[in-house]
C-alpha positions as semicolon CSV with decimal commas, in nm:
position;residue;x (nm);y (nm);z (nm)
1;X;-2,324;-0,900;0,371
2;X;-2,073;-1,157;0,509
3;X;-1,773;-1,191;0,338
4;X;-1,638;-1,547;0,238
5;X;-1,322;-1,727;0,391
6;X;-1,219;-1,726;-0,008
7;X;-1,260;-1,358;0,013
8;X;-1,094;-1,289;0,349
9;X;-0,794;-1,539;0,248
10;X;-0,775;-1,315;-0,091
11;X;-0,727;-1,018;0,041
12;X;-0,479;-1,112;0,314
13;X;-0,274;-1,372;0,045
14;X;-0,264;-1,094;-0,191
15;X;-0,127;-0,864;0,131
16;X;0,136;-1,125;0,199
17;X;0,234;-1,161;-0,184
18;X;0,338;-0,794;-0,201
19;X;0,560;-0,879;0,102
20;X;0,682;-1,189;-0,054
21;X;0,813;-0,981;-0,361
22;X;0,994;-0,708;-0,150
23;X;1,147;-0,990;0,112
24;X;1,289;-1,176;-0,230
25;X;1,439;-0,835;-0,442
26;X;1,627;-0,793;-0,102
27;X;1,733;-1,166;-0,051
28;X;1,887;-1,128;-0,404
29;X;2,087;-0,781;-0,287
30;X;2,193;-0,913;0,050
31;X;2,215;-1,294;-0,033
32;X;2,313;-1,386;0,326
33;X;2,058;-1,157;0,530
34;X;1,835;-1,444;0,754
35;X;1,633;-1,217;0,831
36;X;1,491;-1,175;0,488
37;X;1,509;-1,558;0,437
38;X;1,355;-1,559;0,728
39;X;1,052;-1,333;0,639
40;X;1,028;-1,537;0,283
41;X;0,966;-1,857;0,491
42;X;0,749;-1,698;0,691
43;X;0,531;-1,579;0,425
44;X;0,546;-1,871;0,224
45;X;0,388;-2,132;0,547
46;X;0,109;-1,805;0,641
47;X;0,005;-1,893;0,220
48;X;0,003;-2,244;0,307
49;X;-0,126;-2,288;0,594
50;X;-0,433;-2,026;0,518
51;X;-0,440;-2,187;0,180
52;X;-0,538;-2,498;0,293
53;X;-0,838;-2,364;0,501
54;X;-0,947;-2,170;0,264
55;X;-0,973;-2,429;0,005
56;X;-0,665;-2,287;-0,202
57;X;-0,512;-2,647;-0,242
58;X;-0,310;-2,595;-0,492
59;X;-0,193;-2,294;-0,377
60;X;-0,109;-2,504;-0,079
61;X;0,095;-2,697;-0,236
62;X;0,292;-2,443;-0,439
63;X;0,363;-2,263;-0,117
64;X;0,489;-2,585;0,022
65;X;0,723;-2,668;-0,241
66;X;0,904;-2,355;-0,225
67;X;0,914;-2,298;0,135
68;X;1,033;-2,656;0,130
69;X;1,360;-2,466;-0,030
70;X;1,392;-2,194;0,184
71;X;1,388;-2,448;0,455
72;X;1,760;-2,568;0,344
73;X;1,856;-2,194;0,331
74;X;1,761;-2,095;0,651
75;X;1,915;-2,409;0,801
76;X;2,237;-2,362;0,626
77;X;2,203;-2,640;0,369
78;X;2,177;-2,424;0,066
79;X;2,275;-2,097;-0,009
80;X;2,036;-1,797;-0,184
81;X;2,142;-1,693;-0,542
82;X;1,984;-1,502;-0,825
83;X;1,866;-1,828;-0,971
84;X;1,682;-1,903;-0,706
85;X;1,517;-1,522;-0,632
86;X;1,425;-1,552;-1,008
87;X;1,195;-1,899;-0,964
88;X;1,059;-1,699;-0,627
89;X;0,961;-1,444;-0,809
90;X;0,770;-1,624;-1,120
91;X;0,621;-1,816;-0,873
92;X;0,540;-1,563;-0,653
93;X;0,372;-1,427;-0,996
94;X;0,180;-1,775;-1,078
95;X;0,047;-1,798;-0,721
96;X;-0,134;-1,427;-0,728
97;X;-0,275;-1,586;-1,074
98;X;-0,376;-1,865;-0,864
99;X;-0,513;-1,687;-0,593
100;X;-0,712;-1,435;-0,804
101;X;-0,871;-1,695;-1,008
102;X;-0,966;-1,926;-0,741
103;X;-0,970;-2,200;-0,981
104;X;-0,766;-2,517;-0,814
105;X;-0,929;-2,730;-1,120
106;X;-0,678;-2,560;-1,389
107;X;-0,389;-2,519;-1,182
108;X;-0,251;-2,855;-1,188
109;X;-0,011;-2,836;-1,493
110;X;0,120;-2,496;-1,291
111;X;0,149;-2,671;-0,954
112;X;0,322;-2,929;-1,167
113;X;0,605;-2,734;-1,328
114;X;0,684;-2,542;-0,978
115;X;0,700;-2,860;-0,826
116;X;0,991;-2,940;-1,091
117;X;1,190;-2,657;-1,066
118;X;1,200;-2,604;-0,713
119;X;1,246;-2,985;-0,685
120;X;1,562;-2,970;-0,869
121;X;1,746;-2,647;-0,656
122;X;1,774;-2,913;-0,414
123;X;2,113;-3,063;-0,342
124;X;2,177;-3,424;-0,485
125;X;1,770;-3,488;-0,421
126;X;1,479;-3,444;-0,669
127;X;1,231;-3,441;-0,407
128;X;1,114;-3,382;-0,032
129;X;0,931;-3,500;0,222
130;X;0,601;-3,402;0,348
131;X;0,740;-3,213;0,637
132;X;0,943;-3,052;0,420
133;X;1,258;-3,207;0,568
134;X;1,495;-3,363;0,295
135;X;1,419;-3,716;0,258
136;X;1,803;-3,791;0,310
137;X;1,831;-3,602;0,611
138;X;1,890;-3,822;0,981
139;X;1,797;-3,716;1,297
140;X;2,133;-3,716;1,434
141;X;2,248;-3,439;1,219
142;X;1,911;-3,229;1,290
143;X;1,835;-3,255;1,620
144;X;1,458;-3,316;1,701
145;X;1,252;-3,155;1,978
146;X;0,924;-3,287;2,134
147;X;0,691;-3,050;2,162
148;X;0,345;-3,064;2,376
149;X;0,074;-2,848;2,235
150;X;-0,313;-2,757;2,352
151;X;-0,504;-2,647;2,115
152;X;-0,904;-2,523;2,215
153;X;-1,055;-2,328;1,976
154;X;-1,314;-2,093;2,027
155;X;-1,685;-2,256;2,010
156;X;-1,763;-2,025;1,707
157;X;-1,435;-2,198;1,515
158;X;-1,717;-2,364;1,263
159;X;-1,914;-2,039;1,219
160;X;-1,569;-1,915;1,099
161;X;-1,542;-2,153;0,800
162;X;-1,252;-2,285;0,960
163;X;-1,224;-2,678;1,018
164;X;-0,975;-2,762;1,326
165;X;-0,917;-3,099;1,130
166;X;-0,731;-2,924;0,892
167;X;-0,455;-2,733;1,124
168;X;-0,407;-3,109;1,286
169;X;-0,321;-3,237;0,979
170;X;-0,133;-2,963;0,918
171;X;0,100;-3,045;1,190
172;X;0,136;-3,368;1,085
173;X;0,314;-3,280;0,809
174;X;0,580;-3,111;1,102
175;X;0,724;-3,440;1,201
176;X;0,625;-3,725;1,460
177;X;0,266;-3,617;1,574
178;X;0,052;-3,797;1,832
179;X;-0,307;-3,659;1,845
180;X;-0,560;-3,687;2,160
181;X;-0,907;-3,564;2,119
182;X;-1,013;-3,431;2,493
183;X;-1,434;-3,471;2,539
184;X;-1,497;-3,360;2,859
185;X;-1,634;-3,021;2,782
186;X;-1,916;-3,167;2,530
187;X;-2,267;-3,080;2,731
188;X;-2,546;-3,304;2,758
189;X;-2,751;-3,404;2,419
190;X;-3,016;-3,191;2,504
191;X;-2,782;-2,907;2,551
192;X;-2,563;-2,956;2,269
193;X;-2,566;-2,692;1,955
194;X;-2,458;-2,887;1,666
195;X;-2,268;-2,512;1,572
196;X;-2,043;-2,490;1,776
197;X;-1,699;-2,681;1,875
198;X;-1,662;-2,860;2,245
199;X;-1,404;-3,029;2,165
200;X;-1,039;-2,972;2,210
201;X;-0,668;-3,126;2,148
202;X;-0,370;-3,230;2,320
203;X;-0,079;-3,331;2,026
204;X;0,256;-3,435;2,113
205;X;0,487;-3,391;1,808
206;X;0,859;-3,445;1,762
207;X;1,006;-3,228;1,465
208;X;1,323;-3,096;1,377
209;X;1,133;-2,684;1,279
210;X;1,149;-2,422;1,520
211;X;0,938;-2,344;1,785
212;X;0,760;-2,036;1,518
213;X;0,661;-2,254;1,282
214;X;0,384;-2,477;1,473
215;X;0,268;-2,133;1,599
216;X;0,180;-2,014;1,251
217;X;0,022;-2,314;1,181
218;X;-0,268;-2,151;1,436
219;X;-0,183;-1,807;1,274
220;X;-0,542;-1,727;1,187
221;X;-0,716;-1,897;1,506
222;X;-0,466;-1,798;1,799
223;X;-0,607;-1,430;1,856
224;X;-0,964;-1,598;2,035
225;X;-0,881;-2,003;2,063
226;X;-0,634;-2,088;2,345
227;X;-0,308;-2,239;2,194
228;X;-0,023;-2,350;2,395
229;X;0,332;-2,506;2,244
230;X;0,627;-2,571;2,487
231;X;0,902;-2,816;2,445
232;X;0,957;-3,127;2,685
233;X;1,257;-3,133;2,869
234;X;1,273;-3,525;2,973
235;X;1,574;-3,649;3,190
236;X;1,652;-3,993;3,065
237;X;1,612;-4,163;3,433
238;X;1,250;-4,065;3,462
239;X;1,000;-4,312;3,578
240;X;0,700;-4,332;3,377
241;X;0,498;-4,204;3,660
242;X;0,685;-3,923;3,753
243;X;0,623;-3,820;3,395
244;X;0,302;-3,850;3,433
245;X;0,265;-3,684;3,699
246;X;0,423;-3,384;3,594
247;X;0,252;-3,344;3,235
248;X;-0,095;-3,366;3,387
249;X;0,020;-3,106;3,635
250;X;0,199;-2,840;3,375
251;X;-0,129;-2,882;3,119
252;X;-0,289;-2,747;3,485
253;X;-0,481;-3,097;3,413
254;X;-0,438;-3,206;3,816
255;X;-0,385;-2,968;4,101
256;X;-0,036;-2,983;4,259
257;X;-0,240;-3,087;4,578
258;X;-0,326;-3,412;4,412
259;X;-0,011;-3,481;4,304
260;X;0,144;-3,415;4,596
261;X;-0,094;-3,602;4,811
262;X;-0,029;-3,897;4,545
263;X;0,353;-3,889;4,573
264;X;0,291;-3,934;4,991
265;X;0,072;-4,219;4,909
266;X;0,317;-4,375;4,672
267;X;0,618;-4,366;4,905
268;X;0,867;-4,571;4,639
269;X;0,765;-4,321;4,373
270;X;0,952;-4,067;4,572
271;X;1,195;-4,164;4,726
272;X;1,321;-4,289;4,382
273;X;1,298;-3,881;4,250
274;X;1,443;-3,748;4,519
275;X;1,746;-4,004;4,533
276;X;1,773;-3,910;4,164
277;X;1,751;-3,550;4,232
278;X;1,517;-3,494;3,951
279;X;1,276;-3,247;4,084
280;X;1,118;-3,183;4,383
281;X;0,759;-3,022;4,491
282;X;0,962;-2,653;4,494
283;X;1,068;-2,692;4,175
284;X;0,734;-2,826;4,049
285;X;0,557;-2,494;4,208
286;X;0,829;-2,273;4,091
287;X;0,772;-2,405;3,715
288;X;0,385;-2,384;3,735
289;X;0,415;-1,969;3,834
290;X;0,668;-1,921;3,604
291;X;0,452;-2,053;3,254
292;X;0,160;-1,915;3,430
293;X;0,332;-1,573;3,391
294;X;0,484;-1,583;3,069
295;X;0,149;-1,677;2,931
296;X;0,008;-1,407;3,065
297;X;0,189;-1,152;2,956
298;X;0,259;-1,307;2,594
299;X;-0,137;-1,263;2,582
300;X;-0,154;-0,903;2,711
301;X;0,110;-0,826;2,424
302;X;-0,112;-1,029;2,188
303;X;-0,460;-0,806;2,271
304;X;-0,212;-0,518;2,300
305;X;-0,093;-0,562;1,975
306;X;-0,445;-0,682;1,812
307;X;-0,620;-0,351;2,005
308;X;-0,437;-0,117;1,810
309;X;-0,522;-0,180;1,428
310;X;-0,818;-0,273;1,263
311;X;-0,890;-0,406;0,863
312;X;-1,168;-0,215;0,733
313;X;-1,260;-0,232;0,392
314;X;-1,221;0,098;0,137
315;X;-1,532;0,111;0,031
316;X;-1,617;0,165;0,383
317;X;-1,392;0,442;0,438
318;X;-1,494;0,590;0,097
319;X;-1,895;0,605;0,236
320;X;-1,759;0,723;0,586
321;X;-1,559;1,012;0,383
322;X;-1,906;1,099;0,205
323;X;-2,126;1,123;0,474
324;X;-1,853;1,390;0,644
325;X;-1,882;1,592;0,358
326;X;-2,302;1,607;0,351
327;X;-2,182;1,675;0,757
328;X;-1,944;1,933;0,641
329;X;-2,250;2,104;0,411
330;X;-2,503;2,125;0,733
331;X;-2,268;2,237;0,941
332;X;-2,210;2,541;0,684
333;X;-2,562;2,581;0,610
334;X;-2,604;2,582;1,010
335;X;-2,325;2,833;1,035
336;X;-2,483;3,126;0,780
337;X;-2,836;3,042;1,009
338;X;-2,695;3,176;1,269
339;X;-2,491;3,468;1,101
340;X;-2,826;3,568;0,978
341;X;-3,020;3,510;1,382
342;X;-2,958;3,771;1,637
343;X;-2,941;3,439;1,844
344;X;-2,617;3,424;2,088
345;X;-2,753;3,068;2,212
346;X;-2,766;2,911;1,785
347;X;-2,444;3,123;1,718
348;X;-2,261;2,905;2,022
349;X;-2,354;2,568;1,932
350;X;-2,285;2,671;1,532
351;X;-1,911;2,773;1,660
352;X;-1,940;2,375;1,858
353;X;-2,081;2,233;1,520
354;X;-1,826;2,375;1,273
355;X;-1,515;2,250;1,550
356;X;-1,631;1,957;1,582
357;X;-1,748;1,862;1,243
358;X;-1,376;2,026;1,139
359;X;-1,184;1,788;1,368
360;X;-1,430;1,481;1,225
361;X;-1,306;1,563;0,884
362;X;-0,963;1,587;0,963
363;X;-0,993;1,219;1,147
364;X;-1,167;1,090;0,905
365;X;-0,933;1,216;0,599
366;X;-0,618;1,101;0,834
367;X;-0,783;0,765;0,841
368;X;-0,754;0,771;0,419
369;X;-0,391;0,876;0,430
370;X;-0,165;0,544;0,340
371;X;0,251;0,581;0,331
372;X;0,329;0,619;-0,024
373;X;0,608;0,335;0,062
374;X;0,395;0,065;-0,007
375;X;0,392;0,166;-0,350
376;X;0,730;0,273;-0,424
377;X;0,783;-0,070;-0,272
378;X;0,605;-0,254;-0,606
379;X;0,859;-0,051;-0,837
380;X;1,166;-0,228;-0,729
381;X;1,085;-0,566;-0,952
382;X;0,979;-0,333;-1,227
383;X;1,354;-0,176;-1,229
384;X;1,499;-0,541;-1,169
385;X;1,315;-0,688;-1,458
386;X;1,303;-0,403;-1,683
387;X;1,667;-0,401;-1,630
388;X;1,770;-0,702;-1,683
389;X;1,546;-0,726;-2,033
390;X;1,722;-0,426;-2,119
391;X;2,093;-0,541;-2,053
392;X;2,159;-0,254;-1,844
393;X;2,261;-0,210;-1,435
394;X;2,013;0,037;-1,224
395;X;1,968;0,070;-0,872
396;X;1,636;0,225;-0,740
397;X;1,633;0,422;-0,422
398;X;1,372;0,582;-0,207
399;X;1,350;0,851;0,019
400;X;1,037;0,972;0,245
401;X;0,878;0,693;0,222
402;X;0,700;0,735;0,515
403;X;0,495;1,043;0,337
404;X;0,168;1,038;0,362
405;X;-0,107;1,059;0,051
406;X;-0,495;0,918;0,072
407;X;-0,537;0,673;-0,083
408;X;-0,757;0,715;-0,400
409;X;-0,427;0,959;-0,488
410;X;-0,186;0,658;-0,438
411;X;-0,427;0,449;-0,643
412;X;-0,430;0,613;-0,938
413;X;-0,083;0,795;-0,924
414;X;0,099;0,441;-0,974
415;X;0,058;0,366;-1,366
416;X;0,206;0,739;-1,442
417;X;0,458;0,677;-1,197
418;X;0,542;0,363;-1,396
419;X;0,554;0,527;-1,763
420;X;0,791;0,798;-1,631
421;X;1,045;0,540;-1,472
422;X;1,000;0,300;-1,756
423;X;1,102;0,622;-2,003
424;X;1,387;0,657;-1,767
425;X;1,547;0,326;-1,777
426;X;1,426;0,286;-2,167
427;X;1,554;0,654;-2,278
428;X;1,754;0,815;-2,005
429;X;1,992;0,581;-1,839
430;X;2,301;0,435;-2,059
431;X;2,375;0,091;-2,146
432;X;2,673;-0,020;-1,914
433;X;2,980;0,036;-2,206
434;X;2,831;0,412;-2,287
435;X;2,822;0,493;-1,890
436;X;3,141;0,369;-1,830
437;X;3,297;0,545;-2,168
438;X;3,152;0,855;-2,033
439;X;3,352;0,823;-1,710
440;X;3,028;0,712;-1,561
441;X;2,962;0,444;-1,312
442;X;2,874;0,134;-1,486
443;X;2,552;0,104;-1,208
444;X;2,231;0,372;-1,314
445;X;2,061;0,484;-1,008
446;X;1,733;0,618;-1,020
447;X;1,537;0,791;-0,760
448;X;1,206;0,820;-0,602
449;X;1,117;1,082;-0,323
450;X;0,820;1,140;-0,191
451;X;0,816;1,505;0,072
452;X;0,528;1,735;0,180
453;X;0,482;2,091;0,077
454;X;0,193;2,261;0,223
455;X;-0,144;2,076;0,158
456;X;0,065;1,875;-0,123
457;X;0,278;1,654;-0,197
458;X;0,609;1,663;-0,431
459;X;0,696;1,319;-0,571
460;X;1,011;1,285;-0,766
461;X;1,144;1,067;-1,032
462;X;1,530;1,095;-1,100
463;X;1,750;0,965;-1,350
464;X;2,157;1,042;-1,381
465;X;2,145;0,903;-1,763
466;X;2,189;1,122;-2,033
467;X;1,932;1,397;-1,965
468;X;1,721;1,519;-2,256
469;X;1,823;1,585;-2,633
470;X;1,661;1,950;-2,676
471;X;1,813;1,932;-3,044
472;X;1,617;1,592;-3,101
473;X;1,263;1,702;-2,921
474;X;1,239;2,030;-3,143
475;X;1,342;1,860;-3,471
476;X;1,040;1,607;-3,401
477;X;0,813;1,814;-3,273
478;X;0,917;2,025;-3,608
479;X;0,842;1,746;-3,840
480;X;0,521;1,664;-3,663
481;X;0,409;2,072;-3,712
482;X;0,368;2,102;-3,376
483;X;0,622;2,399;-3,359
484;X;0,744;2,621;-3,651
485;X;1,108;2,511;-3,749
486;X;1,350;2,726;-3,589
487;X;1,179;2,857;-3,291
488;X;1,310;2,996;-3,011
489;X;1,202;2,761;-2,707
490;X;1,265;2,819;-2,350
491;X;1,376;2,458;-2,169
492;X;0,994;2,500;-1,996
493;X;0,858;2,497;-2,345
494;X;1,073;2,200;-2,526
495;X;1,055;2,005;-2,206
496;X;0,659;2,077;-2,222
497;X;0,692;1,897;-2,561
498;X;0,740;1,541;-2,450
499;X;0,395;1,583;-2,285
500;X;0,256;1,588;-2,596
501;X;0,041;1,326;-2,820
502;X;0,237;1,123;-3,065
503;X;0,577;1,270;-3,018
504;X;0,926;1,021;-2,901
505;X;1,266;1,055;-2,959
506;X;1,316;0,713;-2,949
507;X;1,531;0,546;-3,236
508;X;1,337;0,285;-3,272
509;X;1,063;0,084;-3,129
510;X;1,100;-0,138;-2,850
511;X;0,842;-0,375;-2,582
512;X;0,891;-0,042;-2,362
513;X;0,870;0,255;-2,542
514;X;0,927;0,467;-2,818
515;X;0,544;0,470;-3,007
516;X;0,487;0,861;-2,832
517;X;0,174;0,692;-2,620
518;X;0,260;0,671;-2,247
519;X;0,362;1,070;-2,182
520;X;0,032;1,265;-2,280
521;X;-0,141;0,987;-2,041
522;X;0,092;1,107;-1,817
523;X;0,011;1,459;-1,793
524;X;-0,333;1,365;-1,839
525;X;-0,354;1,117;-1,526
526;X;-0,171;1,360;-1,304
527;X;-0,378;1,674;-1,422
528;X;-0,671;1,465;-1,350
529;X;-0,585;1,432;-0,978
530;X;-0,531;1,772;-0,980
531;X;-0,219;1,802;-0,994
532;X;0,103;1,875;-1,198
533;X;0,412;1,793;-1,356
534;X;0,764;1,972;-1,406
535;X;1,025;1,861;-1,567
536;X;1,460;1,948;-1,476
537;X;1,717;1,799;-1,761
538;X;2,052;1,842;-1,789
539;X;2,272;1,687;-2,045
540;X;2,465;1,427;-1,941
541;X;2,382;1,427;-1,595
542;X;1,988;1,301;-1,604
543;X;1,632;1,445;-1,580
544;X;1,443;1,476;-1,274
545;X;1,014;1,501;-1,295
546;X;0,883;1,664;-0,969
547;X;0,489;1,576;-0,966
548;X;0,266;1,783;-0,767
549;X;-0,073;1,596;-0,615
550;X;-0,274;1,720;-0,314
551;X;-0,311;1,534;-0,011
552;X;-0,673;1,464;-0,080
553;X;-0,934;1,428;-0,363
554;X;-1,209;1,473;-0,126
555;X;-1,276;1,781;0,042
556;X;-1,046;2,106;-0,006
557;X;-0,975;2,458;0,148
558;X;-1,129;2,668;-0,162
559;X;-1,149;3,048;-0,227
560;X;-1,535;3,192;-0,287
561;X;-1,556;3,397;-0,521
562;X;-1,850;3,544;-0,717
563;X;-1,919;3,594;-1,085
564;X;-2,301;3,775;-1,145
565;X;-2,469;3,578;-0,987
566;X;-2,284;3,265;-1,030
567;X;-2,059;3,115;-0,771
568;X;-1,702;2,963;-0,832
569;X;-1,436;2,796;-0,643
570;X;-1,048;2,809;-0,677
571;X;-0,797;2,571;-0,485
572;X;-0,717;2,776;-0,233
573;X;-0,369;2,595;-0,226
574;X;-0,257;2,790;-0,557
575;X;-0,416;3,101;-0,466
576;X;-0,131;3,394;-0,379
577;X;-0,330;3,699;-0,329
578;X;-0,592;3,900;-0,444
579;X;-0,611;4,253;-0,539
580;X;-0,851;4,502;-0,666
581;X;-0,832;4,552;-1,081
582;X;-0,913;4,945;-1,061
583;X;-0,560;5,021;-0,838
584;X;-0,329;4,886;-1,099
585;X;-0,263;4,952;-1,490
586;X;-0,398;4,670;-1,763
587;X;-0,328;4,722;-2,093
588;X;-0,464;4,448;-2,354
589;X;-0,171;4,310;-2,608
590;X;-0,192;4,007;-2,874
591;X;-0,566;3,961;-2,761
592;X;-0,400;3,903;-2,407
593;X;-0,492;4,078;-2,085
594;X;-0,177;4,158;-1,871
595;X;-0,151;4,363;-1,559
596;X;0,080;4,502;-1,372
597;X;0,125;4,371;-1,008
598;X;0,423;4,558;-0,805
599;X;0,679;4,534;-1,144
600;X;0,591;4,202;-1,257
601;X;0,360;4,150;-1,585
602;X;0,055;3,901;-1,463
603;X;-0,187;3,788;-1,749
604;X;-0,486;3,756;-1,645
605;X;-0,842;3,572;-1,734
606;X;-1,212;3,718;-1,682
607;X;-1,435;3,431;-1,649
608;X;-1,714;3,666;-1,709
609;X;-1,577;3,627;-2,063
610;X;-1,479;3,237;-2,055
611;X;-1,809;3,126;-1,890
612;X;-2,059;3,376;-2,108
613;X;-2,141;3,536;-1,775
614;X;-2,424;3,804;-1,860
615;X;-2,496;4,165;-1,696
616;X;-2,226;4,413;-1,648
617;X;-1,944;4,376;-1,398
618;X;-1,913;4,606;-1,113
619;X;-1,736;4,975;-1,103
620;X;-1,443;4,780;-0,878
621;X;-1,334;4,394;-0,941
622;X;-1,082;4,168;-0,804
623;X;-0,830;3,966;-0,951
624;X;-0,726;3,675;-0,791
625;X;-0,363;3,585;-0,848
626;X;-0,279;3,217;-0,871
627;X;0,040;3,018;-0,929
628;X;0,043;2,669;-1,107
629;X;0,291;2,536;-1,333
630;X;0,591;2,780;-1,222
631;X;0,353;3,088;-1,405
632;X;0,163;3,336;-1,176
633;X;-0,212;3,396;-1,409
634;X;-0,486;3,633;-1,278
635;X;-0,893;3,550;-1,218
636;X;-1,045;3,845;-1,273
637;X;-1,395;3,795;-1,056
638;X;-1,670;4,073;-0,951
639;X;-1,623;3,930;-0,549
640;X;-1,387;3,723;-0,328
641;X;-1,610;3,602;-0,083
642;X;-1,350;3,416;0,172
643;X;-1,251;3,085;0,233
644;X;-1,481;2,748;0,208
645;X;-1,445;2,419;0,351
646;X;-1,548;2,269;-0,012
647;X;-1,676;1,944;-0,066
648;X;-1,588;1,792;-0,432
649;X;-1,889;1,663;-0,608
650;X;-1,850;1,466;-0,931
651;X;-1,988;1,678;-1,248
652;X;-2,294;1,505;-1,414
653;X;-2,181;1,309;-1,777
654;X;-2,226;1,626;-1,982
655;X;-2,043;1,839;-1,788
656;X;-1,747;1,627;-1,728
657;X;-1,528;1,730;-2,068
658;X;-1,595;2,139;-1,964
659;X;-1,259;2,242;-2,003
660;X;-1,156;2,429;-1,643
661;X;-1,415;2,231;-1,422
662;X;-1,301;1,988;-1,190
663;X;-1,645;1,965;-1,036
664;X;-1,897;2,093;-0,767
665;X;-2,016;2,153;-0,437
666;X;-2,311;2,252;-0,217
667;X;-2,276;2,590;-0,049
668;X;-2,484;2,628;0,283
669;X;-2,751;2,763;0,141
670;X;-2,829;2,456;-0,082
671;X;-2,656;2,651;-0,434
672;X;-2,413;2,499;-0,623
673;X;-2,092;2,632;-0,700
674;X;-1,860;2,527;-0,969
675;X;-1,477;2,459;-0,857
676;X;-1,233;2,526;-1,139
677;X;-0,970;2,354;-1,275
678;X;-0,698;2,629;-1,293
679;X;-0,425;2,431;-1,524
680;X;-0,668;2,375;-1,707
681;X;-0,873;2,670;-1,771
682;X;-0,514;2,856;-1,821
683;X;-0,430;2,589;-2,122
684;X;-0,807;2,650;-2,272
685;X;-0,777;3,028;-2,239
686;X;-0,453;3,005;-2,407
687;X;-0,592;2,795;-2,694
688;X;-0,866;3,040;-2,764
689;X;-0,621;3,354;-2,744
690;X;-0,363;3,186;-3,026
691;X;-0,705;3,115;-3,196
692;X;-0,787;3,471;-3,236
693;X;-0,438;3,572;-3,324
694;X;-0,461;3,348;-3,602
695;X;-0,763;3,466;-3,739
696;X;-0,597;3,790;-3,682
697;X;-0,297;3,732;-3,933
698;X;-0,042;3,679;-3,646
699;X;-0,093;4,026;-3,470
């Protein structure tokens, strides 16, 4: 299905707006940073030009007004400040809304309001000209440069939905512009294809903007079009004939030999040129060679850069992952078939297919991996706006932004991280006056970090605030009947209470937090990603949340076990060891199964009882010891089959809420094995255990 120009622009513009937000926040921290100003200006100019081509005229108009102000900053006539950044961020949000809506008819009032704001920011001026240059700025204050531009678009440009006239009008906004259409490439009428473009254009532009700004006009077409931009250095004493000949040669429209021949015929012209010392034939040849070589290198580098990356829609990657998952299942079936057959050649083929399948799996999953820094950067705006709203001074620092995570995980972890950061800003970090009285810096700090830990990623959200008030948490939990009054709880148990629904220690409800809604949602969302969250807090020093997530949700390494005739898969990342139940002493105390593993008491769950599997267990059962959220728990099974490449399939609607199951997988023989959700399975077993204890009067 072909995508429209508007869809392409919308997707690219939203990415550019993300970059714009980052650049503006950096500019607020470093107002004298010329690189940040340049990034802002470039993004705005790109949005303006591509928006006009895609028919988003209102978006282009807004981007032009903001760009005008930043052009003044870039030239040193204005200074960036917090007010300008705040207005620019608000305008960026408005641009995002306009681009997503795609309806310019309802944007007129927004455009007028933004134009008024940014026009008012210009010192001594109320408006700007169409060129982006203050109307009172004379040419003597900013030296103008004349450029020679040749734009030869690809003949397919109309089929891409781009009108070359739009680009030429964009050039006309930059200064004094003359356009000449070249028609020598138009074929005879009988050979003409009305869908192709045969024209190309020569443009003479006198402007005060940099050549990079001119090149930005052709940003979306230069990959497959010929675009040359050259500054013209014209000596004052140059005659008209000499200028014409030099221009034709430098453009490649006139061979050098033809020019030399013409000069020989026109003795007076040659004598004048040599007498004035303006140019000679050797310098003309040298200039042509240099121009050709520079253009060749630029194009080679451009092609190299373009070939290093390609934009692919995420749904296509999802389909590719699904196909690889099916391939893994077929490969497992082939391996099982080869193991049953006494055929060396078939075994060799199965081993080759297995090797190639694993390589393909790793490559495809690697394509979906994105650096988490793209998510971290979004929180800078959140911290800035929220700290201003609450009257606090907060600095956000990040570490490990290059850590890669599956795109699906990154998309789904964003909201839980927002909840944790908002609670840290509101509940954790104190006001500047309170911090100063406690001997802390007035400016608080929140740190986001990410790192790999085997097949998982650890994301830590730390603040240097007041930390958790343990007594307040226990009293609030007791008041809601969540724990007995006066109960002795460990720090881990106290911190776990904060993730229960409806529990909040906030003294008052604000627009940020205080209703007890959010932390329980955070835990559910993280567990939905087969992850876990742990809390550490020290009074007066701060709080750290550690989120543990799998690298990918598509394919995992699992441990295949059997209970009766049923088979189950435990995530191999959480498995520590497997032991025989017969060789260790097991006891049952207060409805809990316990086993002594090398001097450590470990509770265990019988999967046969948990899932009501019929039949008698074998004489020697196996215990799979798993670790989750800092505790070791055993799972009793009949047999441990071994490791298994597990392609995760979603359960049907009727089975999605079954406690302890996170999905299913298809084995090589076509049977289905259920994938265990270890944290929820433990929670379900603890709930049932507590209910039995309560029914027995607490004994």
